[in-house]
C-alpha positions in Angstrom: 11.0 33.4 -41.6 11.3 36.0 -44.1 9.6 35.8 -47.4 11.2 37.1 -51.0 8.9 39.8 -51.6 9.1 39.4 -55.8 8.1 36.2 -55.1 4.0 37.9 -54.2 2.0 38.1 -56.9 1.0 41.7 -57.5 -3.0 41.4 -57.5 -2.0 39.9 -53.8 0.2 42.1 -52.6 -2.6 45.0 -51.2 -4.0 42.3 -48.9 -0.7 40.9 -48.1 0.3 44.9 -47.0 -3.5 45.1 -45.4 -2.9 42.4 -43.3 0.4 43.4 -41.8 -0.9 47.6 -40.9 0.5 49.6 -43.5 -1.8 51.6 -45.9 -2.9 50.1 -49.5 -1.3 52.7 -51.6 2.1 51.5 -50.1 1.5 48.2 -52.3 1.7 50.1 -55.7 4.8 52.4 -54.5 6.7 49.3 -53.8 5.8 47.7 -57.2 6.9 50.9 -59.0 10.2 50.6 -56.4 11.0 46.6 -57.0 10.4 46.8 -60.9 10.8 50.0 -62.5 13.1 51.7 -60.1 14.9 48.0 -59.7 15.8 48.8 -56.3 18.1 46.4 -53.9 17.1 47.4 -50.4 13.8 48.9 -48.6 16.0 51.4 -47.6 15.9 52.9 -51.0 12.0 53.7 -50.7 12.1 57.0 -49.8 8.7 58.0 -50.6 7.4 55.4 -47.7 7.3 56.5 -44.0 10.5 54.8 -41.8 8.3 52.3 -40.2 6.4 51.2 -43.6 10.1 50.2 -44.1 10.9 48.8 -41.1 7.7 46.2 -41.3 8.5 45.5 -44.7 12.6 45.0 -43.6 11.2 42.3 -40.9 8.9 40.3 -42.8 10.4 40.2 -46.5 13.9 40.4 -48.6 14.9 41.5 -52.4 15.6 38.3 -53.5 18.1 38.9 -56.6 20.1 36.5 -58.8 23.6 36.0 -59.0 25.3 36.6 -62.4 27.6 34.2 -62.4 29.4 35.0 -65.8 28.1 36.9 -69.2 29.9 35.4 -72.4 30.0 37.9 -76.0 29.2 36.6 -78.7 31.0 38.1 -82.4 27.2 38.9 -83.5 26.2 41.0 -80.3 24.4 38.3 -78.2 25.6 37.9 -74.4 24.3 34.8 -72.7 24.0 35.2 -68.9 24.5 32.3 -66.5 22.5 33.3 -63.7 23.1 31.1 -60.0 19.8 30.5 -57.4 19.9 30.8 -54.3 19.8 27.1 -53.9 22.8 26.9 -56.0 21.1 25.8 -59.1 21.8 27.5 -62.6 19.8 28.8 -65.0 21.4 31.0 -68.8 19.1 34.0 -70.4 20.3 35.1 -73.7 20.5 38.8 -75.1 20.0 39.3 -79.0 20.5 42.8 -79.7 19.2 43.5 -84.1 20.0 45.5 -86.8 16.4 47.4 -86.4 16.9 48.6 -82.7 14.5 46.0 -81.2 17.0 44.2 -78.2 15.1 40.9 -76.6 15.7 38.8 -73.8 15.2 35.3 -74.2 14.5 34.3 -70.1 14.2 30.5 -68.4 11.4 29.4 -66.7 12.6 25.9 -65.5 15.8 24.4 -63.8 16.5 21.6 -66.9 13.0 20.4 -68.7 11.3 17.4 -68.3 10.3 17.2 -72.0 12.8 15.0 -73.4 13.0 17.0 -77.1 16.0 15.6 -78.8 17.3 18.4 -80.4 17.2 20.0 -77.0 20.7 20.4 -75.2 18.1 21.5 -72.1 16.5 18.2 -72.0 19.5 16.5 -71.8 19.8 17.8 -68.3 16.6 16.3 -67.1 14.5 18.2 -64.9 15.3 19.8 -61.9 12.9 22.5 -60.5 10.9 25.1 -61.7 11.7 28.5 -61.0 9.8 30.8 -58.9 8.1 34.1 -60.2 10.5 36.3 -58.8 13.3 33.8 -60.3 12.0 34.2 -63.8 11.6 38.3 -63.0 15.0 38.3 -61.9 16.6 37.4 -64.9 15.1 40.6 -66.9 16.2 42.6 -63.4 19.7 41.9 -63.6 19.9 42.3 -67.4 18.2 45.5 -67.2 20.9 46.6 -64.3 23.6 45.5 -66.7 22.8 47.9 -69.5 22.4 51.0 -67.7 25.2 52.9 -69.8 23.6 51.3 -72.8 21.4 53.4 -75.1 19.1 50.1 -76.1 17.0 49.5 -73.5 15.0 45.6 -73.3 12.0 46.0 -75.9 11.4 42.7 -76.2 10.9 39.5 -74.1 10.8 36.0 -75.1 9.3 32.9 -72.8 11.7 30.3 -74.8 15.0 29.4 -72.5 15.5 26.8 -70.1 12.4 24.6 -69.3 8.4 24.6 -70.3 6.7 27.8 -69.4 3.5 26.2 -69.3 4.2 23.5 -66.9 5.6 26.1 -64.7 2.0 27.6 -65.5 1.1 30.3 -61.9 4.3 31.7 -61.9 4.7 32.1 -65.8 1.5 34.0 -65.7 1.7 36.0 -62.7 5.4 37.1 -63.8 3.7 38.2 -67.2 1.6 39.8 -65.4 3.9 42.4 -63.6 5.8 42.6 -67.0 2.7 43.8 -68.1 2.1 46.0 -65.1 2.4 50.2 -66.3 3.7 50.5 -62.2 6.8 48.1 -63.0 7.9 47.1 -66.6 5.1 48.1 -68.5 5.7 46.3 -71.6 2.9 46.3 -74.0 1.4 42.5 -75.1 2.9 42.5 -78.3 6.1 42.2 -77.0 6.0 39.8 -75.0 6.1 35.7 -76.8 5.4 32.9 -74.5 6.6 29.1 -76.1 4.9 26.2 -75.8 6.1 22.6 -77.0 2.2 21.9 -77.4 0.3 21.6 -74.1 -2.7 22.4 -75.5 -4.4 22.1 -72.4 -2.6 24.7 -70.4 -2.3 26.8 -73.8 -6.3 27.4 -73.7 -6.2 28.3 -70.4 -3.3 30.5 -71.0 -4.7 32.9 -73.3 -8.1 33.1 -71.8 -6.0 34.6 -69.1 -3.2 36.6 -70.7 -3.6 38.3 -74.4 -0.2 38.2 -75.0 1.7 36.6 -78.0 1.9 32.5 -78.3 4.8 30.8 -80.0 4.5 26.8 -81.0 7.0 24.5 -80.6 5.7 22.6 -83.9 8.9 20.8 -85.9 7.1 18.1 -87.6 4.1 17.7 -89.7 3.3 14.2 -88.6 2.8 12.2 -85.2 5.3 9.9 -86.4 8.5 12.3 -86.6 6.9 14.5 -83.9 6.8 11.7 -81.5 9.8 10.7 -81.8 11.4 14.3 -81.8 9.1 15.8 -79.1 7.5 13.2 -76.1 4.8 15.8 -75.8 3.1 14.7 -78.7 1.9 11.5 -77.4 -0.7 13.5 -75.1 -1.0 16.4 -77.5 -1.4 15.2 -81.4 -0.6 17.6 -84.4 -4.0 17.7 -84.8 -4.6 19.0 -81.5 -2.4 21.7 -81.7 -3.4 22.7 -85.1 -7.2 22.6 -83.6 -6.5 25.1 -81.0 -4.5 27.4 -83.4 -7.2 27.5 -85.6 -9.9 28.5 -82.7 -7.5 31.0 -81.3 -6.3 32.7 -84.5 -11.0 33.1 -84.5 -10.9 35.2 -81.4 -7.2 36.7 -81.5 -5.3 39.5 -82.8 -2.3 38.2 -82.6 -0.8 36.2 -85.2 0.6 32.5 -83.9 4.3 32.0 -84.4 5.3 28.6 -85.4 9.0 27.1 -84.7 10.2 24.5 -87.0 13.5 23.0 -86.2 14.7 21.8 -89.6 16.9 18.8 -89.0 18.3 16.8 -92.1 16.2 13.9 -93.2 14.4 13.8 -90.6 11.8 16.8 -90.8 13.0 18.9 -93.8 11.5 16.5 -96.8 9.7 17.7 -99.4 6.4 16.3 -98.1 7.1 18.1 -94.9 7.0 21.2 -96.9 4.3 20.5 -99.0 2.2 19.2 -95.7 2.8 22.3 -93.8 1.3 25.3 -95.5 -2.2 22.2 -95.3 -2.0 21.8 -91.6 -1.7 25.4 -90.8 -5.1 26.3 -93.1 -7.3 28.9 -91.4 -4.8 29.9 -88.9 -3.2 33.1 -89.0 0.0 32.2 -88.6 4.2 32.9 -88.8 6.7 30.6 -89.2 10.1 30.1 -88.0 12.2 27.6 -89.8 15.2 27.0 -87.4 18.3 25.3 -88.2 19.3 22.5 -85.3 21.6 23.9 -83.5 24.3 21.2 -82.7 25.5 20.6 -79.2 28.3 18.0 -78.2 26.6 14.4 -77.5 23.9 15.1 -80.2 23.9 13.1 -83.7 21.3 15.4 -85.5 22.4 17.7 -88.3 21.7 21.1 -89.2 19.6 21.6 -92.9 21.3 22.6 -96.2 21.2 26.1 -96.6 19.4 25.6 -100.3 16.6 23.8 -98.2 16.2 26.7 -95.9 15.4 28.8 -99.1 13.3 26.2 -101.1 11.5 25.9 -97.5 10.8 29.5 -97.1 10.0 30.4 -101.1 7.1 27.5 -100.8 5.8 28.5 -97.6 5.3 32.7 -98.8 4.0 31.3 -102.2 1.4 30.3 -100.1 0.6 33.8 -97.9 2.6 32.4 -95.1 5.0 34.9 -93.9 8.1 32.5 -93.4 11.3 33.5 -91.7 14.7 32.4 -91.3 15.8 32.0 -88.1 19.7 31.7 -88.4 21.1 31.0 -84.6 22.5 34.1 -83.0 25.2 33.4 -80.0 26.1 30.6 -81.9 30.1 30.4 -80.7 29.2 31.0 -76.9 26.3 27.9 -77.1 23.6 30.6 -77.0 21.2 29.6 -80.1 17.9 28.3 -79.6 18.1 24.9 -78.1 21.9 25.0 -76.6 21.0 26.3 -73.1 22.6 24.9 -70.4 23.3 25.0 -67.0 
């Protein structure tokens, strides 16, 4: 049975090719064809001998996602609906900015098991992890759609459907290919991996890969965070901030804290005053995200005055603070709104 070659970790390709009797340098050539040239067939790999291409055709295929639908929002955001080989579907979001940055938010799972109260993906439940090829396939298909554009992808954020650090090995291997100069050749500061606060996996992750980390915090007390994010019963607010404090001592990267603000739940004045104390000793940036409503949720977005008050207070405490108004809300593409 043939294997999807995009599911093979890049650091294993040489051994796989060697076992097939192929030249070692062929692995590097194939990596360039797959991820830099975005080849869709082995016949396109013209600098490989015909015999080598025949072996590749016999043993492997090049998997692709099926772009079922693309929705465009008034603000320029695009939401891609992809169908996987087994019929499951995932969403990715392309977000252009006025500063020339073009960010792609990609998914790592079909559904999600974390159960966060403010997230539409959680309502799906967990279906399965994505493979390395399915994670990278989102990037490849969006790049193909941008061929006629003068604005290429500049940033990748793993903040779509699913908890990236649950699907640990596939995410690590995908990020390695995003960084590989033979493949996507993105810099470490252009990739951000978000987590709901899986501290043990995050500790392991930052030892392996020096990319940016975002923590979905969303509360300043365990009581409130327990209600919003069941994962807090395993890794408390104190556990998360300790990890971030230790990480800040050895990394050049700033830790981004995502804080989804929900009216009368986690946006009180007491919460506002607690947050800077929690972040003491952490090289932190805070993104305030007003809750983005979705069908079936009774939660409410904060008042705009509350957002501004928080931003001013945190900024005066020396913390870089941004208000992230949801992009693509008219097509359900904003933070917490993705589902299949």
